[in-house]
C-alpha positions, 0 to 999 in steps of 0.5 A, a space after each residue: 366068590 371062590 374066584 375072588 377068594 383065589 384072586 385075593 389069596 395071591 399075595 405075590 401078584 398083588 405085592 409085585 404089582 404094588 412095588 412096580 407101580 410105586 417104582 414107576 410112579 416115583 421115577 415119573 414124579 422125578 421126571 416130570 418137568 417143573 412149572 408154576 402153571 400148566 401148559 395152556 395154549 390160549 388160542 392166541 395168535 400174534 402176527 407181527 409185521 415190521 415196516 421200517 421207517 413208516 409212521 403209525 398212520 402209514 402202518 395202519 393204512 398199508 399193513 394192518 388194515 389189509 391184514 385185518 381184511 384178510 383175517 376176517 375171512 377166517 372163522 371161529 375168531 373171538 376177537 381181533 386186536 391190533 396196534 399200529 405204531 412207528 415201523 411195526 404192526 402188531 395184531 393179536 387174534 384170539 380164537 373161540 374155544 374149539 378143539 385142538 384139531 379144529 384150532 390147527 385147521 383155523 391156524 393154517 387158514 389164518 397163515 394162508 390168508 395172511 401170506 396171500 395178503 402179504 404177497 399181493 398187497 403189502 408194501 415192498 419195504 414191509 417184512 414178511 409177517 411173523 406168526 406165533 402161538 402164545 402159550 403159558 410158556 412164551 407169554 411171560 419171560 421165565 427169566 430176565 438177564 441183564 448185561 451191564 457195561 462200563 459205557 454204552 459201547 461196542 464192547 457191551 453190544 458185542 457181549 450182549 449179542 454173544 450172551 443172547 446167542 449162547 442162552 438161545 442155544 440152551 436146551 429148553 429156551 424158546 426165545 430170547 428178546 433183547 431191549 437196548 441191543 442195537 444192530 451193527 451198521 456200515 454207515 455212509 453219511 453223504 454231504 448234499 453240497 458235495 453231491 451237488 459239486 460233483 453232479 451226483 444224486 443221492 439215489 445214484 450214490 445209494 444205487 452205486 453202493 447197492 450194486 457194488 456191495 453184494 456177493 454173487 454166485 456165477 455158477 460152475 465153469 469147466 476149464 482144462 478138465 477141471 470144475 471151477 465154482 465162480 464167485 463174485 465177491 463184493 462185500 467187506 466189513 471194513 468201512 475203507 472198502 466202501 470208501 474206495 468204491 468208485 462213483 461216476 460223476 460229472 467229472 469222471 469217477 471219484 471214490 465214495 470217500 470224496 462224497 461221504 464219510 464211511 464209518 462202523 456204527 450202530 443203528 439208531 437206539 430204540 431203547 436205552 437200559 441202565 442197571 445201577 446207573 450203568 448202561 445195560 442190555 436186558 434179555 427176556 427168556 421164554 421157555 419151550 412147552 416141555 422145559 423144566 423151569 427149575 432146571 432151565 433157570 439153573 442152566 442159565 445161572 451156571 452159564 452166567 457164572 461161567 461167563 462172568 469169569 471171562 468178562 470180568 477183565 472187560 468190565 462187563 457183567 451178566 446179572 440174573 435180575 429176575 426168574 420164575 424159579 422163586 415163585 415156581 419153587 414156592 408154589 410147588 413147595 407150598 403144595 408139596 408141604 401141604 400134601 405131606 401134612 395132609 398125609 400125616 393128618 389122614 394117617 392120624 385120623 385113621 390111627 385114632 379110629 382104626 388103630 396102628 396096623 389098619 391105619 398102616 395099611 390104609 396109609 401105605 395105599 396112599 403112596 400107591 395111588 399117588 404113584 399110579 396117578 403120577 404115572 398116568 400124568 407122565 404118560 399124558 404129558 403133564 408137568 408138575 405144577 401147582 394145579 396138579 398138586 392141588 388135584 393131588 391134595 384134593 384127592 388125598 383125603 378122598 382117595 382113602 375114603 373108599 379104603 376107609 369104608 372097606 377097612 372099617 367094614 373088615 375091622 367091624 367083623 374082625 372085632 366080632 371074631 370073624 376069620 380074616 379072609 371071610 371078613 374081607 369077603 363079607 366086607 366087600 360084598 356089603 360095601 361094594 355098591 355104596 363105595 363104588 357109587 360114592 366114587 362115581 358121584 365124586 368123579 361125576 362132580 369133577 368130570 364136568 369141570 373139564 368142560 369149563 370154557 375159556 382161559 380159566 377152564 384151560 388152567 383148571 382142567 388138570 385138577 378134575 383130571 388128576 382127581 378122577 385118575 386118583 379116584 379110579 386108582 384108589 378103587 384098585 387100592 381099596 378092592 385089591 391091594 388093601 384086602 390082600 394086605 390085611 389078609 396076608 397080615 392075618 389081622 385079628 383082634 382076639 387079644 386087643 391091646 389097652 389102646 385097642 380096648 380104649 378105641 373100641 369103648 370110644 367108638 361105642 360111646 360115639 355110636 351111643 351118644 349119636 343115636 341118642 341125639 338122633 332119636 331126639 331130633 327124630 321126635 321133633 321132625 318138623 321143628 328140626 327141619 325148620 331149623 335147617 331151613 332157617 340156617 339156609 335162609 340165613 346163608 342167603 341173607 349173609 350174601 344179601 347183607 354184604 357179609 360175604 366179600 366177592 372178589 372173582 379173581 384172587 391170585 398169588 402175587 409175584 415178587 415183581 412190580 413195574 413203574 410205568 412212565 410216560 413223558 410228554 411227546 417229543 421227549 428224547 430217550 436220554 431225557 426219558 431214561 434220566 427221569 426213569 432213573 430218578 423214579 427208580 432211586 425213589 422206589 428203592 428208597 422204600 425197599 429194604 436191602 433184604 427185600 430187593 433182588 434187583 432193579 433196572 430202568 428202561 426208556 423207549 418201551 413199557 409193558 402194561 397188562 393191555 399192550 406194550 408201548 414203544 416210543 422215546 417218551 415211554 419208560 419203565 422201572 422193573 423192581 424184582 423182590 427176594 422171596 418173602 421172609 418173615 419180615 418181608 412185604 408183598 409188592 402191593 405194600 411196598 408200592 403203597 409206601 412209595 406211591 406218593 413220593 413217586 407220583 410227585 416226580 416232576 416231568 412225566 406226563 403219567 406215572 402208574 404202577 403195575 403188579 403181577 399175579 400168577 394164575 390165568 392171565 387176566 387184565 385189570 379189574 376195570 378194562 373198558 374199550 372205547 370204540 369208534 372211528 373218530 379220534 377226537 370223539 374217542 379221546 373226549 369219551 375216554 377223558 369223560 370215562 376217566 373222570 367217572 372212574 376217578 370219582 369212584 371209591 377204591 379205583 386207582 392207577 387209572 390209565 389209557 393206551 392212547 398217546 400222542 406221537 411225535 411232531 410231524 413234517 408232512 410233505 406233499 409234491 408240487 406236481 407242477 414243479 416236479 413235472 417241470 424239473 423232470 424228476 421222477 416222484 419216486 426218486 424224490 420220495 426216495 431222496 427224502 428218505 435218504 436225507 432223513 432216516 437213510 436207506 439200507 441198500 445192502 447187507 452181509 453176514 459178519 461174525 454170526 450177525 447181519 451187518 447192514 449198510 445204511 446210506 443217509 445224509 449227515 445228521 447236521 443236514 436235518 437239524 434245521 427245517 429250513 436248512 433241509 428245504 434248501 438242500 439242492 437236488 441234482 437234475 438229470 441235465 446237470 442243473 439243480 433245484 432246492 428241495 423246498 421248491 418241489 414240495 409243500 410242508 405243513 406241521 402236525 402232531 402224529 400218533 404214537 400208535 393206533 389201536 383197533 379192536 374187532 376192526 374199529 379204532 379204540 382206546 382202552 381205559 383200565 384201572 386197578 380196584 381195591 376189592 375191599 371197597 368195591 368188587 369188580 362187578 359192582 364197579 363195572 355196573 356203576 360205570 355202565 349206569 353213569 355212562 348212560 347219563 353222558 353217552 348222548 355227548 358221544 353218539 359215535 362211541 360204544 363201550 366194550 367191557 372186557 378184562 375180568 368181566 369177559 372171563 367172569 361172565 363166561 365162567 359164571 354161565 359155565 359154572 351154572 351149567 356144569 353144576 347142573 350137569 354134575 347134579 344130573 349125573 350124580 342123580 342118574 348114578 344114585 337112581 341107578 343104585 337105589 332104583 328110586 326117584 326120590 331117594 337121590 333127592 334126599 341125598 342131594 340135600 347135602 349140597 345146599 347143606 354144604 353150601 351153608 358151611 362154605 358161607 360160614 367159612 367165608 364169613 368167619 375167615 373174611 375170605 372173598 368169594 372167588 371163582 376158585 371158591 365156586 369151583 370148590 363148591 361144585 367139587 364139594 357137590 360130589 364129595 358131600 353126598 358120599 356120607 348120605 349114600 352109605 347111610 341110606 344104603 344101610 337103612 334100605 338094607 335094614 328096611 328090606 330085612 323087616 325093620 320099621 323105617 324109624 328103627 332102620 334109619 336109627 340103626 343105620 346111623 348107629 352103624 355108619 356114624 363112624 365110617 362117615 366121620 372117618 371118611 369126612 375127617 380124612 378128606 378134611 385132614 387132607 385139605 386142612 393144611 392148605 386151607 389154613 396155610 400151615 404149609 404156606 399160603 396160596 391165594 389161588 388154591 387156598 380158597 378151594 381147599 377152604 370151601 371144601 373143608 368148611 362145607 364138608 365139616 358142616 354138611 357132615 354134621 347136618 347130614 348125620 341128622 338131616 338125612 335120617 330126618 328126611 328118610 323118616 318123613 318121606 320113606 315113612 309115608 312111602 312105606 305106609 302107602 305101600 303097606 296100604 296098597 298091599 293090604 287091599 284084597 285083589 278084586 
């Protein structure tokens, strides 16, 4: 004790440590990168392989299938999803929830298997697979920039390329993906008739250009005692260079210009974009993991402003169409505002019960704890995001709980005239065990939540981490800083003020009234206990009666939505863009000027929550909204207003709306994978499933990811004719490619980008099937034969994309759901029941329910285990403190009492029960027991001093009612603003705060009566048995 007295008397050490922690914490807070969500690696790997010119079927057979075969050799994979489309294979691999080191090993295994398969089996024309990890940083663009021009010309293309390169070099930028930006080409358009006249084959022309158009390094040469570097230059960006190259013909050498037209052009457009009916290019920007979102978008804005000054004379403009700063800033501001309001409320509670001076010492401890917490967060590499701030808000009320109990104990002794240092030491001796136990039980409730699996667990990991760190730091504040400050200030109440005297009378009145009410309850123990049991039964009944709405995922909506448009197969890019622009005008007619930030129309691509779609018949309207003001509406409200008008648009095959939300990534509430091998059976099953969904209440925007592709011309070699003509089949196939899409025969670097040389027939040659089949093919002996004599042809309908899930073909059916009419579990259960009645029609089809269902079931299973683990840890801690098997059970009764309060709150506020509400319930399990701990500890002390059980619990309640109310009210005060939305509402974290506020408020009131009731009933029997045993004389 003398050592402790000496330590607490060293004011200099404590004050220096206090100031240093505050300064370092403030600097750490300012330096923390700002982001909306924590940095999470989803254990997702994207494998993209380009195969230019190949159909979806060829990509599946030649690229996707071999790569999936290689991926099967890698362990710990949860699922593999792939899309094979024209010219591209896109494979998504999701690993199991494994540790970081194990994940790195598996990622290396995956890279090795893919690279081995790529080098051994993939076609020569296929590019090397691009393997990329997907995290919260690069999964969704943090900003979208639009480059707008007067016309779709080289000026727009060049400035868009420069903007892309400049933004890519900005600090914090990871990738910049462009849509509508076509690559430059040197295009050689040959006329087959002219080739026939000169006796030149198309392949010979292509090979000649390929041979000439290359730069070669020949090495070093020593001449006349000098070293020369020898280079053979064969490239030039000017079309005239290729035009004058010689080609050997039957009549000697002639320039290429005699056989073909050479010009500078652009590759065929894959996407077309418009902004305010003007041609544009969009740039989607993703950030690196350590980048500050707010600072990065600010740098992008500064670049746009500077660049627009130079581009104005050229008729080109850069526009920041959308960015995440609004949602990020709003999320952080909501949490910061609620944290500040919580801090004020906590101080107000402390002031009411303890007075200004004591409340001041409690209050200045809060910045110390927060500074220490932010210092640890900075060292551990965290960002400042809404999850971190939620942890701060949750901890805000609790981090003063231990300080409040300590200071109340000091305050109690100072009121009775004890010297300050002696009061501090006596108070620490009294409350050290229960306070430490209370903090440990709270930590025990939060620690298991760090083990929650899946994406939800990754997102929420930081919350229990922050709470745990804050509580540990708060112990240093309660046991060191606070006693030093009180002893240094020499707080005494020998001359109380009028306010202090009023406060003393108020707390005395509260103790007396509570004691009287408690005695009345203890006189009717079984009736009182029955009333509590009845409340619990009514709580269960509220769930059974449907009074509590269930919505497992509730997120804050983004100020952004899309309209997805699918035209009939075969639609051109221009036609698709025209219809998308028409739909855009209808959407904008329902958006107020003050609500709209910007919009764009795009053809050739559309994004969904399942996968991106590529093709000329796909389009998308993107609408970005301003931050919501007082008169603003949510994206869902605007969508509902314009839905009928948009859906009535003639022309498109399908129109669907897509709204986005923050938080962990999930698919739509209804997401069903129809798996099988036969496309016709899959299509029929998917249509039947969509009919089932259409008849269900609350189901909207029903779509699937299957779509017909372009009409196909399928050629086959006539082997006899090919043999008689003495033509190499490979040369014939290559000639077909040259006639249709052309062939890139060479390339060069020019002005910082790749300039490819493409050889192809004049476009007029392939406009008519019969004309193409009449094209002459020059033979080796100088003769010729019509193309149609060497090939047979048939027509058919191709596929735009072929999708696999776990190596089997799949069509995914998804839909939105109005949670007010039906929750996700009920909707999917109904689909399962109705599918059982029709599944006999599709014997080769299996349904795979994913989407929210996967994460819901995973989280529910984990939450039950984590809840039991937390309860087990709490029981272990309590058993250690009380050296009893039964008393910890009495304390844990506060958990169902808290659940009664949570249910009451859900019924009153009509808020849904979500996974995040359940998270709050689990956290509440550790918070609610604190009051019972200090009460039973006080009762045990009095019981050991010789009091009867009844007197011990009554006097313990009278002594502890004020600190119990203070600690509960400070926790409630810290979360009250977030729970009711005083500083801004959060659909994601508001339910967590609301669950704790309602649960703690209700459980505190019940704890003050139920715990004494249980203590009297069961401890009375235990003491009676012990007294009886002690009274029996030894034999």
